[in-house]
C-alpha positions as CSV (number, residue, x, y, z in Angstrom):
1,M,11.8,87.6,80.7
2,E,11.2,83.8,80.8
3,S,12.0,81.6,77.8
4,T,8.9,80.3,76.0
5,V,10.5,77.2,74.8
6,A,12.7,74.8,76.9
7,Q,16.1,73.9,75.8
8,K,16.6,70.4,74.5
9,G,17.7,68.2,77.5
10,C,19.7,65.6,75.2
11,G,22.1,68.0,73.8
12,R,22.4,69.4,70.2
13,L,21.2,67.1,67.3
14,E,23.1,67.0,64.1
15,A,22.2,69.4,61.3
16,S,20.2,66.8,59.4
17,E,18.0,66.0,62.5
18,A,17.5,69.5,64.0
19,N,16.0,72.6,62.9
20,V,18.6,75.6,62.5
21,R,19.1,77.5,65.8
22,A,18.8,81.3,64.9
23,G,19.5,84.1,67.2
24,F,17.8,87.4,66.3
25,D,18.7,90.7,67.6
26,A,15.0,92.2,68.3
27,R,16.5,95.2,70.3
28,W,16.2,97.1,67.1
29,Y,12.3,97.1,67.6
30,N,10.7,100.5,67.4
31,D,8.0,102.3,65.7
32,S,9.9,102.7,62.4
33,G,10.0,100.4,59.3
34,V,12.7,98.5,60.8
35,G,10.6,97.8,63.9
36,V,7.7,96.7,61.7
37,Y,10.3,94.3,60.1
38,V,11.4,92.9,63.3
39,A,7.9,92.2,64.8
40,Q,6.3,90.9,61.5
41,L,9.4,88.6,60.4
42,L,9.8,87.1,64.0
43,R,5.9,86.3,64.1
44,A,6.0,84.9,60.6
45,M,9.1,82.7,61.2
46,A,7.9,81.4,64.6
47,T,4.7,80.1,63.0
48,T,6.7,78.0,60.3
49,G,8.1,75.6,63.0
50,E,11.1,75.4,60.7
51,I,13.7,77.0,62.9
52,D,14.5,77.3,66.6
53,L,14.3,81.1,67.3
54,V,16.2,82.9,70.2
55,V,15.1,86.3,70.4
56,Y,17.1,88.8,72.1
57,E,15.1,91.7,73.3
58,D,15.5,95.1,75.4
59,P,13.3,94.3,78.3
60,R,12.3,97.8,78.5
61,N,11.0,97.6,75.0
62,P,9.8,94.1,74.2
63,V,8.4,93.2,70.7
64,P,4.7,92.8,71.1
65,G,2.4,90.1,69.6
66,L,5.2,87.4,70.5
67,D,3.6,85.8,73.7
68,G,2.8,82.2,73.2
69,L,4.9,81.8,70.0
70,R,7.5,79.1,69.4
71,M,10.8,80.8,70.5
72,E,12.9,81.5,73.4
73,R,13.0,85.1,74.5
74,V,16.1,86.4,76.2
75,P,16.7,89.9,77.7
76,V,19.8,91.9,76.9
77,T,20.1,95.2,78.5
78,A,23.4,96.1,76.7
79,P,22.7,99.5,74.6
80,K,22.7,99.5,70.9
81,Y,26.0,100.9,69.3
82,S,28.0,100.0,72.4
83,L,31.0,98.0,73.2
84,A,28.9,96.3,75.8
85,E,26.7,94.7,73.2
86,Q,29.5,93.1,71.6
87,F,30.7,91.3,74.8
88,A,26.9,90.4,75.5
89,F,26.6,88.8,72.3
90,Y,29.8,87.0,72.3
91,G,28.9,85.2,75.5
92,R,25.1,84.7,74.7
93,A,25.8,83.2,71.2
94,R,27.9,80.3,72.7
95,R,25.7,79.9,75.7
96,D,22.6,79.6,73.5
97,K,24.5,77.4,70.9
98,L,23.6,79.2,68.1
99,D,23.8,78.1,64.3
100,V,23.4,81.7,62.9
101,F,22.9,85.2,64.1
102,H,20.6,87.8,62.4
103,S,21.0,91.5,62.7
104,P,18.1,93.5,61.2
105,F,20.0,96.6,61.0
106,Y,23.5,97.5,59.8
107,V,25.3,97.0,63.4
108,V,26.6,93.4,63.6
109,P,28.4,91.5,66.5
110,V,32.0,91.1,65.9
111,A,32.5,87.6,67.3
112,V,29.6,85.5,67.9
113,G,31.3,82.1,66.7
114,C,28.6,81.6,64.0
115,P,27.6,82.9,60.7
116,V,26.0,86.3,61.1
117,I,23.2,87.5,58.6
118,V,22.5,91.3,58.3
119,T,19.7,93.2,56.8
120,F,20.3,96.4,54.8
121,H,16.9,98.3,54.3
122,D,18.5,101.0,52.1
123,L,21.9,102.7,51.5
124,I,20.5,106.2,51.8
125,P,23.8,107.3,54.0
126,F,25.9,106.8,51.0
127,L,23.5,108.6,48.5
128,F,22.1,111.6,50.6
129,R,23.4,113.8,53.4
130,I,21.1,113.2,56.3
131,Y,23.4,113.3,59.3
132,S,26.3,115.6,60.5
133,A,29.6,114.7,58.9
134,P,31.0,112.8,61.6
135,K,27.9,110.8,62.2
136,Q,27.6,110.1,58.5
137,W,31.1,108.8,58.3
138,M,30.5,106.5,61.3
139,V,27.4,105.2,59.8
140,K,29.1,104.4,56.4
141,M,32.1,102.6,58.4
142,G,29.2,100.4,60.1
143,Y,27.8,99.4,56.6
144,R,31.3,98.6,55.4
145,W,31.9,96.5,58.5
146,A,28.9,94.7,58.2
147,A,29.2,94.2,54.4
148,T,32.8,92.6,54.9
149,H,32.0,90.4,58.0
150,A,28.5,89.2,57.4
151,A,28.1,85.7,55.9
152,R,25.0,86.8,53.9
153,I,23.2,90.1,53.3
154,I,19.6,90.3,52.9
155,T,18.0,93.3,51.1
156,D,14.3,94.6,51.1
157,S,14.6,95.1,47.3
158,Q,16.6,94.3,44.2
159,L,17.6,98.1,44.0
160,T,19.1,98.0,47.4
161,A,21.0,94.3,46.6
162,M,22.4,96.3,43.5
163,D,23.3,99.2,45.5
164,T,25.2,97.0,48.1
165,E,27.0,95.4,45.3
166,R,27.9,98.6,43.5
167,I,28.7,100.8,46.6
168,L,30.1,98.3,49.0
169,K,31.6,96.0,46.3
170,V,29.9,92.9,47.7
171,P,29.9,89.8,45.5
172,P,26.3,89.4,44.3
173,E,26.2,85.7,45.4
174,K,26.4,87.0,49.0
175,I,23.3,89.1,48.8
176,Q,19.6,88.1,48.6
177,A,16.8,90.3,48.0
178,I,13.6,89.4,50.0
179,P,10.8,91.9,49.7
180,I,9.0,92.6,52.8
181,A,5.1,93.0,53.4
182,V,2.6,94.5,55.9
183,S,0.4,93.2,58.5
184,R,-3.0,92.1,57.2
185,D,-4.3,92.4,60.6
186,N,-4.5,96.3,59.9
187,F,-3.7,96.9,56.3
188,H,-6.7,95.4,54.4
189,P,-9.6,97.1,52.5
190,G,-12.4,96.1,54.9
191,S,-14.1,99.0,56.8
192,D,-17.0,99.5,59.2
193,S,-19.2,102.3,59.6
194,C,-17.4,103.5,62.6
195,E,-14.4,104.5,60.9
196,L,-15.6,107.7,59.0
197,Q,-16.5,108.8,62.9
198,V,-13.0,108.0,63.9
199,L,-11.5,110.1,61.2
200,Q,-13.8,113.1,61.9
201,R,-13.3,112.9,65.6
202,E,-9.6,112.3,65.7
203,Y,-8.4,114.3,62.7
204,G,-11.2,116.4,61.7
205,V,-11.5,114.9,58.1
206,V,-14.1,113.4,55.9
207,P,-13.9,112.2,52.3
208,P,-12.6,113.5,49.8
209,Y,-9.1,114.0,51.3
210,A,-5.2,113.3,50.3
211,V,-2.7,111.8,52.3
212,V,1.0,112.4,52.4
213,A,3.9,111.0,54.7
214,S,6.5,113.3,56.3
215,A,9.6,111.6,58.1
216,R,12.7,112.7,59.8
217,N,14.3,112.4,56.4
218,W,11.7,114.6,54.7
219,K,13.8,115.9,52.0
220,T,14.7,112.5,50.5
221,K,10.8,111.8,50.8
222,N,10.3,114.8,48.7
223,L,7.5,116.1,50.8
224,R,8.0,119.6,49.1
225,S,6.7,118.2,45.6
226,A,3.9,116.4,47.2
227,L,2.6,119.5,48.9
228,L,3.1,121.7,45.9
229,A,1.3,119.1,43.7
230,L,-1.7,119.3,45.9
231,T,-1.7,123.0,46.1
232,K,-2.1,122.9,42.4
233,V,-4.9,120.3,42.4
234,R,-7.4,122.7,44.0
235,A,-6.9,125.2,41.3
236,L,-7.1,122.5,38.5
237,T,-10.3,121.0,40.0
238,G,-12.0,123.3,42.3
239,V,-12.7,120.5,44.6
240,E,-12.6,121.3,48.4
241,F,-10.6,118.6,50.1
242,K,-8.1,118.3,52.9
243,T,-4.7,117.0,53.1
244,L,-3.6,114.9,55.9
245,A,0.2,114.6,56.7
246,Y,1.3,111.9,59.2
247,G,4.6,111.2,60.5
248,P,7.1,113.9,62.2
249,P,6.2,117.3,61.5
250,A,9.7,119.0,61.0
251,G,9.2,118.9,57.1
252,I,5.9,120.6,57.4
253,H,7.2,123.3,59.3
254,V,10.0,124.0,56.9
255,F,7.5,123.9,53.8
256,K,5.1,126.4,55.6
257,R,8.0,128.8,56.1
258,E,8.9,128.7,52.5
259,H,5.7,128.2,50.4
260,S,1.9,128.5,50.7
261,A,0.8,125.3,52.3
262,P,-2.1,123.6,50.8
263,E,-5.5,124.9,52.3
264,D,-6.9,122.6,55.0
265,L,-3.6,121.0,55.8
266,V,-4.0,118.6,58.9
267,V,-0.8,117.5,60.6
268,T,-1.2,114.4,62.8
269,G,2.3,113.6,64.0
270,Y,2.8,109.7,64.8
271,V,-0.3,107.7,63.8
272,A,-0.6,104.0,65.0
273,E,-1.0,101.4,62.5
274,E,-4.7,100.8,63.3
275,E,-5.5,104.4,62.5
276,L,-3.2,104.8,59.7
277,A,-5.0,102.0,57.8
278,I,-8.3,103.8,58.4
279,I,-6.9,106.8,57.0
280,F,-5.7,105.0,53.9
281,R,-8.9,103.1,53.3
282,H,-11.1,106.4,52.9
283,A,-8.4,108.7,51.2
284,N,-8.8,109.5,47.7
285,V,-5.1,109.3,47.2
286,F,-1.9,108.8,48.9
287,V,1.1,110.8,47.3
288,M,4.5,109.4,47.7
289,P,7.2,111.0,45.4
290,S,10.2,110.0,47.2
291,L,13.6,110.7,45.5
292,Y,14.8,107.3,47.1
293,E,13.4,104.4,48.9
294,G,15.1,101.1,49.8
295,F,11.6,99.6,49.8
296,G,8.8,102.0,50.4
297,L,6.8,100.4,53.0
298,P,3.9,103.3,53.3
299,L,3.2,102.6,49.6
300,L,2.4,99.0,50.1
301,E,0.6,99.8,53.3
302,A,-1.6,102.3,51.4
303,M,-2.2,99.8,48.4
304,S,-3.1,97.1,50.8
305,C,-5.9,99.3,52.1
306,G,-7.3,99.8,48.5
307,C,-5.9,103.5,48.4
308,A,-5.0,105.0,45.1
309,V,-1.2,105.9,44.9
310,V,0.5,108.4,43.0
311,T,4.4,107.7,43.5
312,S,7.8,108.1,42.2
313,N,9.5,106.3,39.5
314,R,13.0,106.3,41.5
315,G,14.6,104.0,43.9
316,S,12.8,100.7,44.7
317,L,9.4,102.2,44.3
318,L,8.6,100.9,40.9
319,E,9.4,97.4,42.2
320,V,7.0,97.5,44.8
321,A,4.1,99.6,42.8
322,G,4.3,97.5,39.9
323,Q,1.0,98.1,37.8
324,G,-0.8,99.0,41.1
325,A,0.0,102.6,41.3
326,Q,0.8,105.7,39.1
327,A,4.5,106.4,39.0
328,L,5.9,109.7,37.8
329,D,9.1,111.7,37.9
330,P,9.2,112.9,41.5
331,L,10.0,116.3,40.3
332,D,7.2,116.7,37.8
333,V,4.7,118.7,40.2
334,D,2.3,119.4,37.2
335,G,2.3,115.8,36.1
336,M,1.4,114.6,39.7
337,A,-1.1,117.5,40.1
338,R,-2.9,116.3,37.0
339,A,-2.9,112.6,38.1
340,I,-4.3,113.4,41.5
341,A,-6.8,115.7,40.0
342,R,-8.2,112.9,38.0
343,L,-8.8,110.8,41.2
344,F,-10.8,113.7,42.8
345,T,-12.9,114.3,39.7
346,N,-13.4,111.0,38.0
347,P,-14.9,108.1,40.2
348,A,-14.1,105.5,37.5
349,E,-10.6,106.6,37.4
350,L,-10.4,106.3,41.2
351,A,-12.2,102.8,41.3
352,H,-9.8,101.7,38.7
353,W,-6.6,102.6,40.8
354,R,-8.1,101.3,43.8
355,A,-8.5,97.9,42.4
356,R,-5.1,97.9,40.9
357,A,-3.5,98.8,44.3
358,L,-5.3,95.9,46.0
359,E,-4.4,93.4,43.0
360,R,-0.7,94.4,43.3
361,A,-0.6,94.3,47.1
362,Q,-1.5,90.6,47.0
363,A,2.1,89.8,45.6
364,F,3.5,90.4,49.1
365,S,3.2,88.5,52.2
366,W,5.3,88.0,55.4
367,S,4.8,84.2,55.0
368,R,6.9,84.3,51.9
369,T,9.4,86.9,53.5
370,A,9.8,84.3,56.3
371,E,10.4,81.4,54.2
372,A,13.0,83.2,52.2
373,T,14.7,84.5,55.2
374,I,14.9,80.9,56.8
375,G,16.5,79.7,53.5
376,V,19.3,82.4,53.9
377,Y,20.0,81.0,57.3
378,R,20.2,77.4,56.0
379,Q,22.5,78.4,53.3
380,A,24.8,80.2,55.8
381,V,24.6,77.3,58.2
382,G,25.2,74.8,55.5
383,K,28.3,76.5,54.2
384,N,29.7,77.0,57.6
385,R,29.5,73.4,58.4
């Protein structure tokens, strides 16, 4: 993979005369929330022109949408979580004359010869049992190592910043909460006449319908309460509607074994961003009663499309929702059912919460996330020098 920006031919300039030269470990790009963070943050930082980016990618899984942007792209084949990656970045950081190195996940290089920034998206492994005991222990050790050795820690929310200070005993001055955002290319309220045809053809749904998100950590997402509430809505309203569940289906299968699933439940599996945005734009409600979120990106994705949201008042979700969504106790199934029922039976209520969602979503943008992240880079480099 060729670099898209040539190295300076006259040597490194002094800090006052040159941009910060930042290495970014983009090997963590995937189809999760971390992958969204990697791709969108890199695009936004590259467009500022305020730093020199060196992006380290897995050549088998390059980050899309970076072609033509102001950055150097360097292939790194060393596997994640490996000793090989430590040696790879030890050499690359010196060869590439980095001022700062950013890991967008809790795994950080040990010896790169420059300040390391790490992003903690949440501290779920310290709060919930989501892995086998040995793996959970290893993950916690990784977080503790990163918290000790990173020059700065970025979190997606104030809640995760406070968790980092409380659980990992990190000084608050070392932590910066920087909210993330969504891609406006996909997540926006504008629709066209073909979208309803896409919904019917691909998923067999037409309005009215509700949306829920499943995940590998479906217990933390509190999928059970969402589906129980939607089952009650039909009895409360008599309205015929479908429930569309996107994401890994394991939690849906467990729910079906233990409960009566909502009638007309549609299980989609993974959905690409473009089609997820269409789903949100035409839904009556997105139900997300998580027990904990480090940020809650699906919540912001739905609100950015003008979808009414019923969510949880736990974790960071209130930070994201603000006044743009109805937030309830995630275990109050009856309360959620009543809130959802009003969105199916009262057009004025539905219009109100759609407008509130859009208004709140405007508070988040990747350009602001990029500027704040670059500010953290500068702080780390300035202190180091």
